[in-house]
C-alpha positions as CSV (number, residue, x, y, z in Angstrom):
1,M,17.5,190.0,-36.5
2,I,16.4,187.3,-34.0
3,R,18.2,185.2,-31.4
4,S,18.0,181.5,-30.2
5,A,19.6,179.4,-28.3
6,D,19.6,175.5,-27.8
7,T,19.2,173.5,-25.4
8,H,22.7,173.1,-23.7
9,I,22.9,177.0,-23.0
10,F,19.7,176.3,-21.5
11,L,20.5,173.1,-19.5
12,Y,23.6,174.8,-18.3
13,A,21.9,177.8,-17.0
14,A,19.5,175.8,-14.9
15,N,22.6,174.0,-13.8
16,P,24.5,175.3,-10.8
17,D,26.5,172.4,-10.8
18,S,27.5,173.2,-14.4
19,L,31.0,174.5,-14.8
20,D,29.5,176.9,-17.6
21,H,26.4,178.1,-15.0
22,K,27.5,181.7,-14.3
23,T,28.6,182.2,-18.1
24,T,25.4,180.9,-19.6
25,R,23.3,182.8,-16.9
26,R,24.8,186.1,-17.8
27,F,23.8,185.5,-21.4
28,F,20.7,185.2,-20.7
29,E,20.5,188.1,-18.3
30,E,22.8,190.3,-20.3
31,E,23.8,189.8,-23.7
32,I,20.4,188.9,-25.4
33,V,18.5,192.1,-23.1
34,G,16.8,194.0,-25.4
35,E,17.2,191.7,-29.0
36,R,14.7,189.7,-30.4
37,F,14.8,186.4,-28.9
38,L,12.4,183.4,-30.1
39,L,12.0,180.4,-27.4
40,C,11.6,177.1,-29.4
41,G,9.3,174.3,-28.1
42,R,11.6,171.9,-29.2
43,V,14.4,172.6,-27.1
44,L,11.5,172.7,-24.5
45,V,11.1,169.2,-25.0
46,E,14.7,168.2,-25.2
47,L,15.5,170.6,-21.4
48,Y,12.4,169.2,-19.9
49,M,14.4,165.4,-20.5
50,R,17.1,166.5,-19.6
51,L,16.3,168.3,-16.2
52,R,14.2,164.9,-15.4
53,N,17.1,163.0,-16.1
54,P,19.4,161.7,-12.9
55,A,22.7,161.1,-15.4
56,V,22.3,164.8,-15.8
57,F,21.5,166.2,-12.1
58,K,22.4,165.1,-8.8
59,K,19.0,165.6,-7.4
60,P,16.7,165.7,-11.3
61,K,13.3,167.8,-11.4
62,S,10.4,166.0,-10.7
63,A,8.0,165.9,-13.7
64,R,5.7,169.2,-12.1
65,E,9.2,171.1,-11.1
66,A,10.6,170.4,-14.8
67,T,6.7,171.3,-16.6
68,A,7.1,174.4,-14.0
69,F,10.6,175.6,-14.8
70,C,9.8,175.2,-19.1
71,D,6.8,177.0,-18.1
72,A,8.5,180.0,-16.9
73,L,10.5,180.3,-19.7
74,R,7.7,179.7,-22.3
75,A,6.1,182.9,-20.3
76,H,9.2,185.3,-20.4
77,P,7.6,188.5,-21.3
78,A,10.8,189.7,-23.7
79,W,11.0,186.5,-25.7
80,E,8.9,185.3,-28.9
81,F,7.7,181.5,-28.6
82,G,7.9,179.2,-31.8
83,D,6.6,175.7,-32.1
84,H,6.9,173.3,-34.6
85,E,4.7,173.9,-37.8
86,P,3.0,171.9,-40.4
87,E,5.7,173.3,-43.2
88,V,8.6,172.4,-41.1
89,G,7.6,168.6,-41.2
90,K,8.9,168.1,-45.0
91,P,12.4,169.8,-44.9
92,L,12.9,167.9,-41.6
93,W,12.0,164.6,-42.9
94,N,14.2,165.5,-46.2
95,W,16.8,166.1,-44.2
96,A,16.7,163.1,-42.0
97,D,16.5,160.7,-44.9
98,K,20.0,162.1,-46.1
99,T,21.7,162.9,-43.0
100,G,24.9,160.6,-41.7
101,T,24.4,162.8,-38.0
102,G,23.2,160.4,-34.9
103,F,19.7,159.5,-34.1
104,R,18.9,162.4,-31.4
105,H,19.4,165.2,-33.9
106,I,16.4,165.1,-35.2
107,I,14.7,166.7,-32.3
108,G,16.7,169.3,-32.7
109,A,15.1,172.3,-33.4
110,R,16.9,173.8,-36.4
111,F,14.4,173.6,-38.9
112,T,11.8,175.5,-36.7
113,L,14.2,178.1,-35.8
114,R,14.8,178.9,-39.6
115,H,11.2,178.6,-39.9
116,H,10.2,181.5,-37.3
117,G,13.1,183.6,-38.9
118,V,16.1,182.8,-36.5
119,T,19.5,184.4,-37.9
120,H,21.5,183.9,-34.8
121,V,22.0,180.6,-32.7
122,A,24.1,180.5,-29.4
123,T,25.0,176.8,-29.0
124,A,27.3,174.4,-27.4
125,N,27.6,172.8,-30.6
126,A,28.4,174.9,-33.3
127,K,28.9,172.1,-35.9
128,H,25.2,170.9,-35.1
129,F,23.9,174.3,-36.5
130,E,26.3,174.4,-39.4
131,G,24.8,174.4,-43.2
132,F,21.6,175.4,-41.9
133,G,21.4,178.9,-43.4
134,F,22.0,180.9,-39.8
135,E,23.9,184.2,-40.1
136,K,26.0,183.3,-37.1
137,V,26.3,180.5,-34.8
138,W,28.5,180.7,-31.6
139,N,29.1,179.5,-28.5
140,P,29.0,181.9,-25.8
141,I,30.7,180.2,-23.4
142,Q,34.0,180.6,-25.7
143,S,33.1,184.1,-26.4
């Protein structure tokens, strides 16, 4: 079993003003300890964009701060890292051609996660991960 989390879970954990800050911090500090966990490069791209967004943070991070935050996550000693691989492109673009979902979902890491063997995904938006072959998709905020 390999676990992962979507951008929103990381974002809420990073934002002390979020109502879900404590719950998502607990997810990272307690729930996944000792489990295989994959951090997806695409999630870092989305997280970087949101960390710098004044619509998301009262005081958005600078480019340097957001990069340092993402670098620290990527350097986590117990986590694995998976980025976009060439083999992910074909199923991603096939899906994009047929999807009825919003245009922002193409950034989603679903195909990269599946490529790297992720079976369990923690997300604030479970419906965005349905039908992609994950064994378990859950919202740790509601658990």
